[in-house]
N, C-alpha and C positions, 0 to 999 in steps of 0.2 A: 757863780764861779767861786769856790774855796779857794783856789790856789794863794799864795803870799806873793805878791809881786814886790820885789826888793827894789828894783830900779826900772822906771818907765820914762823913757825920753822920746816922745814923738815928734818929730820935726818934719818939717815940709821938704820937698825934693831939693830945694836950693840951700839945705843948712848941712852940716855935717853928719856924718852917719851913726844913726842911733842903736843902741844895744837895748834889751830887754832881757833880764835874769829872772827866771820864771822855775821853780823846782828845780834848782840847780843845772838848769840848762841855760845858757846863753843862746838869744835869740837877736839877729841885726836887724838892720832897717830893711834890707830885702826882704826877709821874712814877713815884716810887718807890711811892706808894700804889696806883697802877694795874698798876705792873710785877711787884711783889715778891708773895710768898706769906705775908703776915704771919698772925699769931696769929688774927686774926679772919677771916681767909680760910680757917682748918682745918675747912672742910666740903665733902663730897663732893656735887655737884647733881646729883640723878636724873631729874628733870622739871620743865619750865616749863609753866605752862598761862597763856599771854599771851593776854590779851583786850582789845582795844583798838577804840575808834572813832575814825574819821578823819574829820574834817570839813574838806573842802576849800576854802571859800571862805576860812574862818578860818585856814588852814593851822595847825589844832589838834589835837590827838589827848589821849585820857583814857581811862582803863581799869585794870588791874592785872595783876599777875604773881603767879602761884602759883608759889611756889621750893619744891620737895619735895627736902631734902637729908638726909645723915648726917653726924655730927659726927665729925671725925677726932679730936679732943682735947676736953675740955670747954669749952663754947663759951658764955661769959656775954655776951660782944660779938661781935657779927656784921657784916662790912662786906658792904653792896650797893652796886654802883656805879651811879650816874645821874648825868648831868651837872648842874651846878649851875645852869643856867638853867630846868630843869625842876622843878616843884613835887611836894612829896611831899604827899600828901592824907591818908593813914594807912597805918599797917603794924599789920596783927592778926597776931597770935600765940596761939593756943590761945582764940580768941575775944576775945581784949583786945585794945586799941590799945597797943602797944610805942612808949615813949621813944626817942628818936633824935638822933643831934648829925650835923652836916654838914660835912665838909671837904675842898674842891675839888671833885671830882667823884665823893667817896664819902661813903656814908652809913652811919654807925656804930649799930645798933640794939641797944638793951640787952634783953636775953632773960630773961624771969622767967615760969617758972623756969628757970634754966641748962640748956642741953640737953647732955647727958652724952655723954661718949666713946661713939661707935657705935650712939647712938640716933639713930633716923629721925623726921623731924617736918617741919613746913612753916610757911610764914607765907605770906600774900598781902599784898601792896604796890601799895597804890593810888597812882596819879600821874597829873599832867595838865601841859599846855604846849604852847608853840609850838617845836617842835624846831629845831635848828639846820637851814638849807635850805643844801644844796651851791653853791659858786658855780662848781665844774667837775667835778662827779662823772664817774667814780669817782675822781678822784685827790686831791678834798678830800672828807671824809665829811658825809654829811646827807640830808636829804628832798631831793627832785626835786618840785616842783609845777609841770606843765608842763599845756599842752593838745595835742591831737593838731590835725589839721588840720579836722576837724569840729567842733571847737569843745568837746570834750567833755574833762574833766578827765583826766589821764595821770598818774599819781603813782607815785614809785618811792622808793626808798632804798637806798644803797649805804655802808658806814660801816667796811671793812676797815682798820685803821690805828689811825681815828680812834677806834672802838670802838662797840658795840653799845649801850653805855649812854647816848650818844647820846639814843638814844628808847626804851628800854625799860630797866627796872632788873634788873641779873643781875651774876653772878660775872664781870667781865668781864676774864678771864684765860684765853690759848689752852690751859692745862694741863689745864681741866677743862671738860667738854662734858656736857649733860644727856644720858641715856640714850633720851628721847623728849621730844616738845614737842607741845603742842596750841598752836593758833594760830586765833583768832577774831578776824576784822577785820571792823568793822561799817561799811558804806560808804553813801552816797546809793543808794535803789533801782534808779538807772539806770547804775549801774557794777557791775564786778566785781572783786573782789579774787582775786589769785592768790599762795599761799605755798607754803613746801616741802610734801613729804609728798604724802599722797592727800588729795583732796578726799571729806569726809566730810559733807557737805550744807548747805544754807544755811537761813536762819531771817528770814522776814520780820519787822521790827520794828515797833513801833506809831508811829514817830518821824519815818517816811519814809528809814530805814535797812534795809538788811539785811546779816545777818553773816553772812560764807563761813568755814566751818571746815575746817582741815586737821589733819593728824595724822601728825606725822614719827616714824618706829618705830625708827629708828636714832639713834645718837650724832651731835650737830651742833655746830659750833662757833658761838660767839653770833654774829660778826658774817655769818655764811650765812642766819640767820633773817631774813625779809625779807617785804615788803609789795609788789605791782604791781597797782596799781589803775587801771582803764581801761576802756574799751568794747570789749572783747575779744572775739572769736570763737575759738573751740577748732575742732582737728582732730588726728586721732591716728595712729598707725602702730605697727608691732611690730616688734622686732628680736629674735629667738629667744624666750626667755621674758621679755623687758624691755619694758614698756609704754612709749610715747612720746608723750608729749602736746606739743601747741603752741598757745600763746596768742599771737594777733596782732592787730592792727587791722583792721577790715575791710577796708579798701582796698587791705593789703598780703598778703590771704590766699591770691591765686593765684602770686606771687612766693615767698612762704614756703613753698607746697607745692614749688615747684621746688626753691628752695635748701637746705631742709631734707633733700632727698634724700640729701645728704650723710652726716648722721648715721649711717647705715647703714654706709657705708664706712668710717668713723670706728670705729664701734664693733665692727666685725670685725676691725679693727687691733689696737684698745686690748685687746680681750678675749683675743686671742693673746699679746699683748705685756705685758701688765699684769694679765690675769685677769678675772675677771667683774665687771660693774659693782658698785662697792660697795654699792649701794644700791639692789638690784632691788625690793625690797618696798614702798619708797616712790617706784618710777619715777623715769622722767627727763623732765624739761620743759625746753622753752626757752620764754622770755616774752618778747616784744619789750619794750623799755624805752625812755624818753627819754634814755638817755646810752649808753656805745659798749659797755659788758658786765662782768659780775663772775661769779664762780663760785659763786653761791649754791646750796647743796646742793639737787638735784634739781628745782632750780628756776632753770635757768641764765639769765642776764641777758643778752639779745641786743640788740645795738643797732648792727650793723654794715651796715645799710641793704641789706640782701640783694645784697652784693658779694662778690666774690672779693678776697684780701689783705686789708690792713687799712685800711679805708675808702675801698678801691680803689687802695692804694699797696702795694707790697713793701719789707717792713722789710729784707729782706736784699740787695736792691739785684740781685737775680742773675736776677728773672724766676721764680725756682722759686715764691716767695711768692704770686704771682697764679694759682696753679693751684688754691688752696682758699680757704675761707672761715675767716680767720684767728679770730676770735670763737670760732664753734662749736668748734673744733680746741683751743684754747689753754685757753677757759674751761672745757671739758669735760674735759681733760686735768688739771684741777684736783681733778675728782672722786674720782682717785686720788692726788694728791698736792698736800696741803693739805686735803680734806674727809676723806677716810679715814685717809690717814697726815697728822697735824697737829703742827707744832713745839710744844712745849711754851713755848718763850719766843719772842718774835716777833725776837730777836737773830738764829736759826737759821731765819729766813723763807726762805732758799736752798733750805731743803728742799721747799718749796711751787715758789718760780718757778724755782730753776734746772731742777729734773726736771719741772715742766711746760713749759718752754720748751724742753726736751728732747723731750718728747712731740710737738712740732711736727715735729722732723728723722723721729722714730720712724714718724708718720703719713706723711711724705714718702715714705720707705723701704719703707712697705707697699705704696704705689702706684706709684711711680716709679722703684724702685731706690736703691741705696746711693750711687750716684754724684751724684745729684741732692740725697740727705738731706746729702751732705758738701758739697756745691758752696753748700746753705743755710748749713750750720752755718759755714763760711767768711763766707759774705757778713753775717751778723749779726755778727761781729766789729766791724763800723765802727762798732757801736752800744756797743762796751765803752769804757770811759775809763780803767781802769788806776790810778785815783788813790786810791781809796779801799779797804779792805777789806771783804770781803763780810759778815762776822759782825758783827753789832751789840753793843751792849753789854746785857750779862745785868741783871735784874732791874729796869729801868726802862723798860720798853716803849720799846725802842730796836731799830729796824731797821738792817741794815747797808746798804751803797750798792746802788744800782740795778743794779750789775755782776750781784747777785745773778741777775739774769735769764739773759744771754746769757753771761756769764763761767763762771755755774753749768753751763750748759746743754754749754758746752765743756769745763769739767772733766770731765763725766761723757762726752765722746767720747774725751777722753784716756785715763780709766781703761778704756773700752772697747778703745781700741787697745793699752794695755800689758796687758790679759788677753791680747789676739793669740788670743782663742778665741770666734768669735761664737755658737756653741753655747752656751757657759758662761756669757758675758755674758748673753744672752737667759734663760737660767734664774736666774741670779742676779737679773736685775731684776724678773723676776715673783714669784720667792722672796722679795724685800724686799717688795712691795706686798701679798703675801698675808698673809706672817708679821707685818707692822704693821698690817693691815686694823684700821680703827676705834679706832687707838691713837694715842696722843701720844708723840713722841719727841723725841730731842736730835740733835745733829749728832755727837755721839762714837757713838751706836747707830748711826747711818748708816754712820760710817767703819768701826767694827768689822764691820758686815756684811759690807761690800763687800771689805773685809782679809782676811776668814775665807774667802774663796772660792779665793784663790790662794796660791801661795807665795812672795809678794813682799810687802814691807813698802809701804803706799801711804801711811802717816802723813806723811811728810815732802810728799808731792804733796799730799794736804789741806790739808796747813798752810799751802804755799806759796800756792795758788790760794783759799782761804778766810779766812787770817788774816793775809794781805799783799797789798799794793796791787799791785806790780810782778810781770810776770810771769819765770819764768825764762829766763835768756838761754844759748844753745847756743852757745859760741866755738870756731872755728876758727882754727890759724894754722900756718904752714909754718915748718919749722926744717930746714934742710937741704933733704933730699929727702923728709923726714918730712912727716906731717900729724899735728898735736895736737888734742884737743879736751877740753871739761871744760863743767861747768855751773857759771855765775854765778847765785847766788840767797840769797834771805836767810834759807832755812832751812838751819842746820847738818847736814850730812848729805845735802842733796838730792842724789838718785842717779835718777831718772825714765829709764828706757829711751827710745829715740826711734828710728825707721826712718829710715834714708837710703837713697840710690840713687846708686850711682857707676858707671857705662857699663852703663846700662841693668837693674844688677843691685840688688834689695832686700836690706839687710843692717840686722840690728838693732845697735846698740851700745849701751852701759850706762856713759856719761858720768857722773861723779863730779866734786865739786870740786877734784879734783886732775887735773893735765892727764895725758891717755893717749896712746899713740902709735895711730894708726890702721893698722892691719895692711894694709891695701891700700894700692898705690903710688896716687899722685893728683898730677898734675902741677900742678893749679890749683885752688885751694880753692874756687872758683867752681863748679868742676865738681860738688861733692857738692851732689844736691838732698836735701832734707830733705822728709820727708813731712808737709808742714804741713796739710794737709787733716785729717789724722789726730791732729795733736799742735798745741796751741795754745800757743806758746812765740814767743820773739825768737830771730832767728838773728844772729850777729855773725862777721863774718871780721875778724879782727886783722892788722894789718901784717905782711908776712914779716919775720923775723928773719933 
């Protein structure tokens, strides 16, 4: 990490609150409790058994999460995360109620007896309360309590970034995913709940509620575990060996049947470029939601109102973005990048968003060709600010800038252009998704993987685009009859190759931070065309010397 930490006071729970100042932002003890892997988090989660009752009129939930885990070290105190506004009713360990303390959004449980290193055990954490309601999901975390146009309750949740501990107790850190999850959600009898994984049956309870049971048989990160409650109708389809299930409101059924045909085109492309769908045993679902969308694993939230583009708009401004449904493509791309391959720390969330944003261009290329994909990639640059670095601050639950989406996508397009070998590029990208399938990784893991495939050091490129705000600037100047060129960049030793066109001929040059003479004779510097669709850079012609 290249960030300069000006102040770091890391204290235990019994001490005064600590603050961390990094990159002009103030971090609190609560951020550290959430974002760091403390001794109280030295356990590996194997399974969640989440059983919750949702009472729509009261906006109230209650139930328990059974957490099966293995201690990585002797574990006298265990940290489980749950937002402070939610009540802890009891915590049961080996048949007994355990004492606990609360600090910020963390619960510290005194385990008696101590769980020894490498021992496997479980707790059952009972809780209840009114979870935070999102003001503008999915951009802020929380429950959405809405009604459909027929007056039925329509409820969902979206908590990426905010944290799954907003509504259920868990180890709320991306580095640890349960290997499986049982999700039982009890809702009023006239409603249905759709969660992740496979539907395994429903139980009619004796209080006017029905419990809908789902089972996830693959690793899943916490923010992906979801409830979708509504008056849904279901229809299904098939792609190769993959079950496709769709849950929508009844009056949208015919529109959904037409719109969701795009899923098969998408899957055909992504299977070819990224490998098989990572969660085939859990199936794939699109679930209509009262908010725009989210990448909930095997139960992708869909709220794009059955339109092409992004709510009918083209984020690229090129027209290409209106050929396809943004939410279907982007949120499903996350199944490979974010859900299957997960960043250990949210500071590295560009691994989720950069690769997934690039998957939009991949889909365009599959269906309409590379020229259209490059047109789209250039268009989305208008959404990039280049004012903050992409990588966030580690250990304090801090994401980097929003440029992680489209600057991350353009970084990958740069690297493809550096490879200058599409066969090798597609092989490397697919190898990456298959090598790290169902794994949590870091930026360094990603950098090393793409570096290893070619005889060129990509590290300065990664450093400039991920760890600095500004784009590298390719400078040209005329000295007498000669043209010279160089890179102006933050990273020492920056030397990315770039393709230019002179008199209709494409040439690859290898600028460094030292001036070099262009071998080709050019009368005017303006006559040099940079292949800007392939390389996201700044270009500047200096005054003639």
